[in-house]
C-alpha positions in Angstrom: 27.2 13.6 3.5 24.5 14.2 0.9 24.6 16.8 -1.8 22.0 19.4 -2.6 20.7 17.5 -5.6 20.1 14.3 -3.7 18.3 16.1 -1.0 16.0 18.1 -3.4 15.2 14.9 -5.3 14.3 13.1 -2.1 12.0 16.0 -1.0 10.4 16.2 -4.5 9.7 12.5 -4.4 7.9 12.8 -1.1 5.9 15.8 -2.2 4.9 14.0 -5.4 4.1 10.5 -4.0 2.7 11.7 -0.7 1.2 15.1 -1.7 0.9 17.7 1.0 -2.2 19.8 1.6 0.0 22.8 0.9 0.6 21.7 -2.6 -2.3 19.4 -3.6 -5.2 20.6 -1.5 -7.3 18.8 1.0 -9.1 16.5 -1.4 -5.9 14.7 -2.4 -3.8 15.0 0.7 -5.9 15.0 3.8 -6.4 11.6 5.4 -8.3 12.1 8.7 -8.0 9.6 11.5 -5.3 8.4 13.9 -5.0 4.6 13.2 -2.1 5.0 10.7 -0.4 7.6 12.8 -0.6 5.4 15.9 0.9 2.5 13.9 3.7 4.7 12.5 4.5 6.0 16.0 4.7 2.5 17.3 7.3 1.6 14.6 9.2 4.8 15.4 9.4 3.7 19.1 6.8 6.1 20.4 9.2 9.1 20.4 6.4 11.6 21.4 6.3 10.0 24.9 10.0 10.9 25.6 9.4 14.6 26.1 6.7 17.0 27.4 4.3 18.6 25.0 1.9 21.5 24.6 -0.8 21.1 21.9 -2.1 24.2 19.9 -5.2 24.1 17.7 -7.4 26.9 16.2 -8.6 28.5 13.0 -6.2 31.5 13.3 -3.3 32.3 15.6 -1.8 28.8 16.0 1.6 29.7 14.6 1.9 32.9 16.6 0.8 31.4 19.8 3.0 28.3 19.3 6.0 30.5 18.6 5.4 32.7 21.6 5.1 29.7 23.9 8.2 28.1 22.5 10.2 31.3 22.9 9.1 31.6 26.5 9.9 28.0 27.4 13.3 28.1 25.9 14.1 31.4 27.6 13.5 29.8 31.0 16.0 27.0 30.4 14.0 24.3 28.5 15.3 22.9 25.3 12.1 23.4 23.2 10.9 21.7 20.0 8.5 23.6 17.7 6.5 21.9 15.1 4.4 24.1 12.8 3.0 24.2 9.3 3.0 25.1 6.5 6.4 26.3 5.5 7.2 29.3 3.3 10.5 28.7 1.6 12.1 25.7 3.1 10.5 22.4 4.2 12.8 22.4 7.3 11.0 25.5 8.7 8.4 23.0 10.0 10.8 21.4 12.5 12.7 23.7 14.8 14.5 23.5 18.2 14.9 26.6 20.4 18.0 26.1 22.6 17.6 26.4 26.4 18.5 29.9 27.2 18.3 30.2 30.9 20.8 33.0 31.1 21.7 35.4 33.9 19.5 38.5 34.2 22.4 40.9 33.2 22.6 39.2 29.8 18.9 39.0 29.0 19.4 41.6 26.2 21.0 38.8 24.2 17.8 36.9 23.9 17.0 38.7 20.7 20.1 37.4 19.0 19.3 33.8 19.5 17.7 31.9 16.5 16.3 28.4 16.2 18.0 25.3 14.9 16.3 23.8 11.9 16.3 20.0 11.2 19.3 19.2 9.0 19.0 18.2 5.4 20.9 15.1 6.2 18.4 14.1 8.9 15.5 14.7 6.6 17.1 12.6 3.8 18.1 9.8 6.1 14.6 9.6 7.8 12.8 9.5 4.4 15.2 6.9 3.0 14.9 4.7 6.1 11.2 4.8 6.4 10.1 5.0 2.8 8.7 1.5 2.6 6.7 2.1 5.7 5.2 5.3 4.2 4.0 3.1 1.3 2.8 0.2 3.5 0.8 2.3 5.8 -0.4 4.7 3.1 0.7 7.7 5.1 -0.1 11.2 4.2 2.6 13.9 3.8 1.6 15.4 7.2 1.7 12.1 8.9 5.2 11.6 7.6 6.3 15.0 8.7 4.7 14.6 12.1 6.5 11.3 12.7 9.7 12.9 11.6 9.2 15.8 14.0 8.5 13.5 17.0 11.5 11.3 16.2 13.9 14.3 15.7 12.8 15.9 18.9 13.4 12.7 20.8 16.8 12.2 19.2 17.7 15.7 20.1 16.5 15.2 23.6 14.2 18.2 23.9 12.6 18.9 27.2 9.3 20.0 25.8 7.8 20.5 22.3 5.0 22.9 21.2 3.0 21.0 18.6 0.7 22.9 16.2 -2.3 21.0 14.9 -2.4 20.7 11.1 -6.1 20.7 10.5 -9.0 20.5 12.9 -7.9 18.6 16.0 -9.9 15.5 16.7 -8.7 13.5 13.7 -5.4 15.4 13.2 -2.3 13.2 13.2 -0.7 15.3 16.0 -3.5 14.2 18.3 -1.7 11.1 19.5 0.2 13.2 22.1 -0.8 13.5 25.7 0.1 17.2 26.3 0.5 19.2 29.5 -1.9 21.8 28.1 -4.3 21.9 25.2 -4.7 25.4 23.7 -7.4 26.4 21.2 -6.7 29.9 19.9 -9.8 30.9 17.9 -12.7 29.5 15.9 -13.7 30.7 12.4 -15.2 29.3 9.3 -12.4 27.8 7.2 -12.1 24.3 5.5 -15.8 24.0 6.0 -16.1 21.0 3.7 -14.0 19.0 6.3 -14.7 20.7 9.6 -18.3 21.8 9.4 -20.3 24.8 8.2 -21.0 26.4 11.6 -18.6 27.8 14.2 -20.1 25.3 16.7 -19.3 22.4 14.4 -15.7 23.7 13.8 -15.3 24.1 17.6 -16.4 20.5 18.0 -13.5 19.3 15.8 -11.0 21.6 17.5 -12.2 20.5 21.0 -11.0 17.0 20.0 -7.6 17.9 21.4 -9.0 18.2 24.9 -7.8 15.1 26.9 -9.0 13.5 30.1 -7.8 15.5 33.1 -5.5 17.7 31.1 -5.9 21.5 31.4 -7.4 23.2 28.4 -7.3 26.9 27.4 -9.6 28.7 24.9 -8.4 32.0 23.5 -11.9 33.2 22.7 -15.2 33.2 24.6 -18.5 33.5 22.8 -22.0 32.1 23.1 -21.8 29.9 20.0 -18.6 28.0 20.8 -18.1 28.2 24.6 -20.8 25.6 25.3 -19.1 23.2 22.9 -15.8 23.5 24.8 -17.5 23.4 28.2 -19.3 20.1 27.3 -16.1 18.5 26.0 -14.1 19.6 29.0 -16.8 18.3 31.4 -16.9 15.0 29.6 -13.1 14.6 29.9 -13.0 16.1 33.4 -10.4 18.6 32.1 -9.9 21.9 33.8 -11.0 24.6 31.3 -10.0 28.2 31.1 -11.3 30.9 28.8 -8.5 33.5 28.4 -11.0 36.5 28.3 -12.4 35.4 31.6 -9.1 35.5 33.4 -8.4 38.3 35.9 -7.3 41.2 33.6 -4.4 41.9 36.1 -2.7 39.0 34.5 -1.9 41.1 31.4 -1.8 44.6 32.9 1.3 45.3 30.7 -0.1 43.6 27.5 -0.3 46.9 25.6 3.3 47.8 26.5 4.5 44.3 25.4 2.6 44.6 22.1 4.4 47.9 21.2 7.8 46.2 21.8 7.1 42.8 20.2 8.7 41.9 16.8 5.4 40.2 16.0 3.2 43.0 14.6 -0.4 43.2 13.7 -3.4 44.2 15.7 -4.5 40.6 15.9 -1.5 39.7 18.1 -3.3 41.3 21.1 -5.6 38.3 21.3 -2.8 35.9 20.8 -0.7 37.5 23.5 -3.6 37.3 25.9 -3.9 33.6 25.2 -0.2 33.1 25.8 -0.2 35.0 29.0 -3.1 32.9 30.3 -1.2 29.7 29.2 1.9 30.9 31.1 -0.3 31.3 34.2 -1.6 27.8 33.9 1.7 26.1 33.1 3.8 27.7 35.8 1.6 25.9 38.4 3.4 22.7 37.4 6.9 22.5 39.0 8.4 21.5 35.6 7.4 24.9 34.2 8.2 26.9 37.4 10.7 29.1 35.5 7.7 30.7 33.8 7.2 32.6 37.0 10.1 34.9 36.0 8.0 37.6 34.3 11.0 39.6 33.1 12.6 36.7 31.4 9.4 35.5 29.7 8.4 38.9 28.6 11.8 39.5 27.0 11.3 36.2 25.2 7.8 37.3 24.0 9.2 40.6 22.7 11.7 38.7 20.5 9.5 35.9 19.4 9.9 36.3 15.6 13.6 36.3 15.9 14.0 33.6 18.4 11.4 31.2 16.9 12.1 32.0 13.2 8.5 33.1 12.6 7.9 34.9 9.4 5.1 36.8 7.5 3.0 38.0 10.5 2.6 41.6 9.6 6.3 41.5 8.6 7.8 44.7 7.2 9.9 43.8 4.1 11.0 47.2 2.9 10.8 50.9 3.4 10.1 53.9 1.0 7.6 52.6 0.2 6.8 50.5 3.2 6.0 46.9 2.3 4.2 44.6 4.7 3.3 40.9 4.2 1.0 38.6 6.1 -0.2 35.0 5.6 -3.8 35.7 6.7 -5.9 33.8 4.2 -9.5 33.4 5.5 -12.3 35.8 6.2 -11.9 36.1 10.0 -8.2 36.9 9.7 -8.4 39.1 6.6 -11.2 41.1 8.2 -8.8 42.2 11.0 -5.9 42.9 8.7 -7.9 44.9 6.2 -9.5 46.9 9.0 -6.0 47.7 10.2 -4.9 48.8 6.7 -8.0 51.1 6.4 -7.1 52.6 9.8 -3.6 53.5 8.6 -5.2 55.4 5.7 -7.7 57.2 8.0 -5.1 58.3 10.5 -2.9 59.7 7.8 0.0 57.3 8.2 -0.2 56.6 4.5 -1.8 58.4 1.6 -2.4 55.4 -0.6 -2.8 51.7 -0.2 -1.8 49.1 -2.8 -2.6 45.4 -2.3 -1.0 42.4 -4.0 -3.6 39.7 -3.4 -3.8 36.0 -4.2 -6.2 33.3 -3.0 -6.6 29.6 -3.1 -9.5 28.2 -5.2 -11.1 26.5 -2.1 -11.5 29.7 -0.1 -14.8 31.5 0.3 -13.9 34.5 -1.7 -17.4 36.0 -1.5 -17.1 36.0 2.3 -13.9 37.9 2.0 -14.9 40.6 -0.5 -17.0 42.6 2.0 -13.9 43.3 4.0 -11.8 44.6 1.0 -10.6 48.1 1.7 -12.6 50.4 -0.5 -9.8 52.8 -1.2 -7.2 50.3 -2.1 -5.7 49.6 -5.6 -5.6 45.9 -6.2 -3.0 43.7 -8.1 -4.6 40.3 -8.2 -2.0 37.6 -8.8 -1.6 33.9 -9.5 1.0 32.2 -7.2 2.9 29.1 -8.2 0.6 26.4 -7.0 -2.1 24.3 -8.7 -4.4 25.2 -5.8 -4.4 28.9 -6.8 -7.5 30.7 -8.1 -6.3 32.4 -11.3 -5.9 36.1 -11.0 -8.3 36.9 -13.9 -11.0 34.9 -12.1 -10.4 36.9 -8.9 -10.8 40.1 -10.9 -14.0 38.9 -12.6 -15.5 37.8 -9.3 -14.5 41.1 -7.6 -16.2 43.2 -10.2 -19.3 41.0 -10.1 -19.4 41.3 -6.4 -19.1 45.1 -6.5 -21.9 45.3 -9.1 -24.2 43.1 -7.1 -23.5 45.0 -3.9 -24.0 48.4 -5.6 -20.6 49.7 -4.7 -17.9 51.1 -7.0 -15.1 48.6 -7.9 -11.7 49.9 -6.9 -8.8 50.2 -9.3 -7.8 46.6 -10.0 -5.8 44.5 -12.5 -4.9 40.8 -12.9 -1.3 39.8 -13.2 0.1 36.4 -14.1 2.5 36.0 -11.2 3.2 37.4 -7.7 6.6 38.8 -8.5 5.2 40.6 -11.5 2.4 42.0 -9.4 4.8 43.2 -6.8 7.0 44.9 -9.4 4.0 46.6 -10.9 2.8 47.8 -7.5 6.2 49.1 -6.5 6.4 51.0 -9.8 3.1 52.7 -9.0 4.0 53.5 -5.4 5.6 56.6 -3.8 7.2 57.0 -0.4 3.8 57.8 1.2 2.3 54.5 -0.1 1.8 51.3 1.8 2.1 48.0 -0.1 0.5 45.0 1.5 1.1 41.5 0.1 -1.2 38.7 1.3 -4.3 36.5 0.9 -2.3 33.3 0.8 0.9 31.7 2.2 1.9 31.2 -1.4 1.6 34.9 -2.3 4.0 35.7 0.5 6.4 32.8 -0.4 6.6 34.0 -4.0 7.2 37.6 -2.9 9.9 37.1 -0.2 12.8 36.4 -2.6 12.3 39.8 -4.2 13.3 41.5 -1.0 16.3 39.3 -0.3 14.6 37.4 2.5 15.6 33.8 1.6 16.7 32.3 4.9 
């Protein structure tokens, strides 16, 4: 048995010596390429070859789509691993197993009470201790270490299938050593441009790197700039390619009804759900996934995705009176949709006032996000607890400069030293008809969650 102090020291050492992108940024932590990961996998005994996999890439929607897929697969009787990043409060959130829940129809209502198993602290400690010299010898990145740990744990726990979320890009991502049953690309937007390219077509080229010879591929979006990139890659690999928007609409006749019942909120989930339903249609053609033909079972699983997969901070309601919502959307494409939904709630009279606690990482294209800022919101800019953060006072200065150059009035705004302080100030200014939104960064949400008793 290990104690809490030993475990925390072990984790801190890995974070410090092998910095994560989440903590250090891409310049110090991102090591593209597969050679080191391939060698690490060899030393681990090629655990990723002992179970089936589904690979999920994309600019936005990866976490939601991965979690929906995992929830469905476990609901039809498959012990399902789920590997995602980053984490919010606990490193172990990255490695989860959803138990096989092939249960009789009369007890399907219990699906919502199931929750995932996180990797144990003891397993994390023992894995790091055993392989520490290898980390050094191979000069592994934090994400390569975590990916190897996920593969080895899933193999040790004898999962039937694992849903593997890409960390960054796809072509050179350390997860790209797997040979999946399906490659899913959720969406394409401009983010991490210094690494992935400055056009959507260039970014699509990196994401398309997960398309493998002869393996079905699915794209959640279909547009003139990126579709030719995916079509060319799929043709070169002789991989059957499906664009979710081109699928017969009858496949998701009840999508709107499902969305109203799902515990994953946010208007953007409509596109993610369409992608997942298309994935279900492709996968169930394989006898291994024949259970996915049970529409009632899989739809129950989709409705309870957040609970069953342990997914947090996707338009998640944290409190009432006033209502408080948090979301980890952090780039222009994702925030455009969230901010539009917030403005819609003001226009339709659901709320009288909108307050936003906002933080952003220094590497984000803030000027590309400003045009989507809700004009009627009051802003509490904050500095979360990470060296990657853009200081709140700089956000405020750049916001005012943008408004002046654009010839629009700057909304009420202030800079606050920390996210908790910003949340408290916003709550003090709110009334029961106010909506408080917390977002702009995973770190903003992570710093805010403990205030609402949501440490899990």
